[in-house]
C-alpha positions, 0 to 999 in steps of 0.5 A, spaced: 499 500 499 501 507 497 503 512 502 497 517 500 492 510 502 494 510 508 494 516 510 486 517 508 486 512 511 489 515 517 484 519 517 479 517 518 481 513 525 481 516 532 488 521 533 491 515 538 490 509 533 493 514 528 500 511 525 506 512 520 505 510 512 512 509 514 509 502 520 510 497 512 511 492 518 505 491 521 498 490 520 494 493 524 486 491 523 481 495 526 476 490 529 469 492 526 464 486 530 458 485 526 451 487 528 447 483 524 447 477 519 449 481 514 454 487 511 458 484 516 465 481 513 470 485 510 467 484 502 471 488 497 468 494 492 465 491 487 468 490 479 474 487 478 480 491 481 477 490 488 481 488 495 488 490 492 490 491 499 487 489 504 491 486 508 495 492 509 488 496 512 484 498 515 478 496 516 473 499 520 466 496 521 461 499 525 459 495 532 452 495 537 451 501 542 454 497 547 449 496 553 451 497 560 454 491 565 451 490 571 453 486 578 459 487 582 465 483 576 461 486 571 465 491 567 464 496 562 463 494 555 468 497 551 466 504 547 470 503 541 472 497 537 479 494 539 484 495 535 489 490 533 497 491 532 499 485 529 507 483 525 508 478 520 512 475 526 507 475 529 501 471 524 505 466 522 507 464 528 500 462 529 501 456 525 499 451 525 505 444 525 506 441 518 502 435 521 495 438 524 494 443 517 496 436 513 491 434 518 485 438 515 485 441 523 486 450 523 483 455 527 479 459 529 482 464 533 489 467 531 491 469 537 492 477 537 484 478 532 478 477 533 479 475 525 473 472 523 468 473 528 463 476 528 458 479 534 451 479 535 450 484 541 454 488 546 459 485 550 465 486 552 468 480 547 476 482 547 483 480 546 488 480 552 494 475 554 492 472 547 486 470 549 478 471 547 476 473 554 469 477 556 466 479 563 461 484 562 454 487 557 449 483 553 447 475 554 450 474 546 454 470 542 462 472 539 460 467 532 465 465 526 463 468 520 463 462 516 458 457 518 461 449 518 456 442 518 460 436 520 467 438 525 471 436 530 471 441 534 477 443 540 477 448 545 480 451 550 477 454 556 478 458 563 471 459 567 470 462 575 465 457 580 459 464 577 461 463 570 456 461 565 459 460 558 458 455 552 461 454 545 454 454 541 455 450 534 451 450 528 447 456 530 445 462 528 448 469 530 443 470 534 438 464 536 432 464 540 430 456 542 436 453 545 433 445 544 432 449 536 436 453 533 443 450 536 447 445 539 449 448 546 455 445 549 455 449 556 460 452 561 457 453 568 458 451 575 454 443 579 448 445 580 447 448 573 441 443 571 446 442 565 453 443 568 459 443 564 460 439 557 452 437 558 448 440 551 442 444 554 436 442 553 438 435 550 443 432 555 445 432 562 453 429 564 451 426 570 457 428 576 463 424 576 463 424 583 469 429 585 466 437 584 469 440 577 476 445 577 474 453 576 479 458 574 484 453 570 484 451 563 481 446 562 480 443 554 473 439 552 474 436 544 466 436 541 465 431 535 459 433 530 458 429 525 451 429 522 446 428 528 450 424 532 455 430 537 460 426 542 463 431 547 470 430 551 473 434 557 479 433 559 480 426 555 475 423 558 468 422 553 462 424 558 456 426 553 454 421 546 447 426 543 443 423 538 438 429 535 432 425 533 431 431 528 438 434 526 440 441 525 442 445 518 450 447 517 451 454 522 455 457 526 460 456 531 458 461 537 462 462 544 457 465 549 457 471 554 452 469 559 455 472 567 462 471 570 469 471 566 470 467 561 476 466 557 478 462 551 485 460 548 486 455 543 480 454 537 482 449 533 477 444 528 477 439 523 473 439 517 469 431 517 467 427 510 472 431 505 473 426 500 480 425 495 480 428 488 486 425 486 487 418 482 491 415 477 488 416 472 485 423 474 478 419 472 474 426 476 477 431 472 477 433 465 482 435 461 484 440 455 489 437 452 489 443 447 492 448 452 499 449 455 498 447 462 499 439 463 497 436 469 499 429 470 501 425 476 508 422 479 510 416 482 508 418 488 501 419 487 503 426 486 500 432 482 504 436 478 502 442 474 507 445 469 507 449 464 503 455 461 495 457 462 491 451 462 486 447 466 484 441 469 477 441 471 472 437 476 467 432 472 462 435 479 459 441 481 460 444 488 455 449 490 457 449 498 463 446 500 470 444 504 476 443 500 483 441 502 490 442 499 496 441 500 501 443 495 508 445 494 510 451 489 519 450 487 519 458 486 516 465 490 515 468 483 509 460 480 503 462 480 497 458 481 490 458 483 484 453 485 477 456 481 472 455 484 464 455 482 465 455 475 462 456 469 463 449 466 467 448 461 470 457 460 477 457 461 477 459 469 470 464 468 468 463 476 472 465 484 478 464 484 483 461 491 489 464 487 496 460 490 501 464 490 507 465 495 510 471 492 511 478 496 513 484 495 521 486 499 520 480 503 515 483 506 509 476 507 503 483 510 504 486 502 501 479 497 506 481 490 500 477 487 493 477 493 497 472 496 495 463 497 488 464 500 486 470 498 479 471 493 483 474 486 480 480 486 476 480 491 481 480 498 488 480 498 490 474 503 492 478 510 499 475 510 504 470 505 503 463 510 507 459 505 514 459 502 516 456 496 518 449 495 516 448 501 509 443 503 503 448 505 496 446 506 491 450 504 483 449 506 477 454 502 470 454 505 464 458 500 457 458 503 452 461 500 455 469 499 460 469 503 467 465 503 475 464 507 480 460 506 486 459 512 494 457 511 498 453 515 492 453 518 491 461 520 486 464 517 487 470 511 481 471 508 475 472 510 469 475 504 462 475 503 461 477 495 455 483 497 455 484 488 448 483 484 447 474 482 450 473 476 452 467 473 458 469 471 463 470 478 468 475 474 461 480 474 457 478 480 455 473 486 454 467 483 451 461 488 450 456 483 454 449 484 459 450 478 466 447 477 472 446 480 478 448 476 486 448 477 489 453 475 495 452 470 498 460 469 504 461 465 511 457 462 514 457 468 509 454 473 511 448 477 506 446 483 506 440 486 499 438 490 499 431 495 492 431 497 486 435 494 480 433 497 473 437 498 465 437 501 460 439 499 456 441 503 450 443 497 443 438 499 441 431 497 440 432 489 444 438 488 450 436 488 450 434 479 451 427 476 459 427 472 460 431 466 462 426 461 
């Protein structure tokens, strides 16, 4: 981002938060928490040039008016959104291990900011000492901006004896009935009708005999698959519930109800992804007339070489989760994952960029959108992959919302607010389309070790493979 752009941004920020255009090594995040289901994402402007420098920008989104906190332990709700000053080193330190990332794990909380989260009320959710903290304001949820369907979720939390909180699964942003709108895995004392790890209104965890500890870090793991929800607490299975009705895809929410609650590690692994790679590339259509070449090597990896071209799935996907593990030979190597494409057209879809190139060695300044960025819509906020090293990108698209994680950290979170159009280069496309892997130019040389996808479309919506 050039200095004039930084100067323009600084004029819209309170004076105590203004910054110098020379602070190019720092990513400033002006966190605006959403006040509703729509208009709350970090979205680029319509048109082909949107999102060019968003990874270094201050994103200011309106926050609801704070409600007055009550009670002797309550603290006032901040009157202004928090400002987070993040260095590339801080963001990159949040990357998961190669083994965790290869297994599909991602961080929903990066340890430094509330990027990728939205809120429905005026509770004082904030980041303190690397933790999400709330202890005053409305009873409400801090929710992921993206909904999820089947997954394993691990949460580390610390609660006081008087705390009432919870982890909400497949939830609305503002659920009205926890027995109908979501699954609430409770965090509450033993004398609560649904003590910690119970599913509120559905299944109570039976007491173990020993009182539960407070003011210590505890680990809760939730595995939600189909209509079955299994909960473990501190490594011990404590609750197994099967919903006779079931719930559709929904957000993940962290609740402030009463008392002080802290959340530390919040990681997720989507379930049910299936590989699209085999020796014959049987689930893909090739275009021999194009310059790019797509082959499977002796190790079973897909290799992309040569000039412009595409490898296109035979099936079509609307809403989905995708995990790709890739390696690019050089920093300037360029590829991409196109999705919701018009079948048979040349890369006529949204593009999740695959590029590790950066400006002047600064990971906060992608040279060409950056891996996980939505090309021409929103740049990746950090370049989290490295040349000639394996990395993962997890991409999900649901309705108008799209987000990506690279090596476990979230790098993009974009909502397409344009008018609907069959062609996603011109407007919003939610209809199913094909997925394409791009060969970009003669210098393209990339490997894909895995490429797995889970359709989130309703039964019957996923189109049959094309001949």
